[in-house]
N, C-alpha and C positions, 0 to 999 in steps of 0.2 A: 305361673301361680303367684299370687300376691305375696308381698313381703310379710304381711300380717299372718297369713296361713303358714308360710314357711317358718316363721318364728314359733308359732304354736306347735308345728310338727316336731321341732327340735325338743320340745318339752314333753309331748304326749305320744310320740311315735305314730303308729298307724291306726289308732282307735278312731271310730267314726267322729267326725266333726260336723257341726252345722255350718254350712257355707252359703253365704248370700252371693248370688250371681246376677249379672246384668247381661242380657243377650239382645241381639238385634236380628230381626228377619228383614232382609233387604228385598224389595220388590222392584223390578225394573219396569220400564214403560210398556213392555209386552205382557206384564203380569207374571213374569217368571221369578222364581225364588233363588237367591244366591246361597249356595252351600259351599262348604270348604271340607276338603278331605284332611282329617287330622293326621299328624305325623306319628302320634304315640300309639294309635290303635287302628289306623286305616279306615275309620268310619266317617261318614258324612254328617255334618252338623252346620248350624248357623253360627255366626260370630258371637262370642261371649266369653265371660270369665268372671273371676272373683272380684267383688267390690272391696277396695282397700278400706282400712279403718278410717272413719270420718269422711270418706268420699261420698259425694252425692251419687245415687244410683244412675241418674241420667248421664253424669260425667263419666262414670265407669263404662256405661254402654257405648258412649261416643269413643272413649279411649280404646276399648277392646275392638270396636269396629275398625278404627284407623290402624291399630297395631296389626291386626290379623288380615285385613283385606286391602288396606291403602285407601279406603273410602272415608269421606267426611260426611257425617249426617247433618243435613241442613234442618231436618225436622224429624222428631221422634213421636210416635203415637203409642201410648201404653196399650198392650194387648191383654196382659194379665200376669198373675203371679201363680207359679206352679211349684208344688211341693209334694211330699209323700213318698211312698215306696217306689213309684215310677222314676223319681228323680235321684235316687241313691246311686252311688257309683263307687267302684273300687278301681283306683288308678293302677297301671301296670306295676308300679313300685310297691303296691300294697296299701297305700293311703286310702282310707275309706271316708266318704262324705255323704251327708244328707243335704242335698241342694234345695235351696229356696231360690228359684229362678224368676227374676222379674224381666219379662220379655216385652220388647218394643218392636213396632213395625216402622220401617223407614222407606218412604217412597220418593223422598227428595234428598238427593245426595250429590256429591261431586268427588272427583279424584280419579286416579288410575288404579285398576286392580293390581295388587301386588301381594304375593304370599309372604307371611311372616316366616323367615327361616327358622327351622327347628320345630315349628308348631303346625304349619299348614303346608301340605304337599301340593294341593291344587285348589283352584276356585272355579266354580262353574254355575251359570244360571240354568235352572231346570223349570220346565213347565210344571205347574202344580199337579197335573195328572200323569206325570212321568218322573216322579222322584226316584232316586236310586233306592234299591232294596236294603242296602247296607247302611242304615241310618244309626247314629249314636242314640241309644235308647233314652237317654236323659232328655233329649229334645222332643220326643214324640208327643208328650202332652201339649206343649206349646205349639208344635206344628199342627196337631189336630185342631186346636182352638183357632189357629190362623186360617186353616182351610175351611172350617165351619163359618168363620166370619166372612168368607168370600162365597159362601153358598155351595161349597164343594164337598 
């Protein structure tokens, strides 16, 4: 979680906060989607996290991708901005957020897959027609839009 959000939490406790997120859907040369199994709730999601105060969204997306997966984005393509009831979440510690998630697609990248200790249990590429059933609900709107963009 970003330092900015952590500082706010010290002041306001668990009440809902508006949180700007930057996320990346990585697609490999086979058209498969990279998902990661979260350590905090055991659900699958794509890479992403909070944008720091004064940080460019694209920079946050690249930072989160590198931190969580070990991959470096060579190119990012904006997929869309997702918000509303479907993107709200309560963390296991009780912190509530209303996410505004800015999602990018990355097809050109380099690096070696590596899980971020303490946040990511595993990383795996999935065919778009065989995604795991236990998806993190917050990513569903973005994932739906991504699949529609591919005609699926």
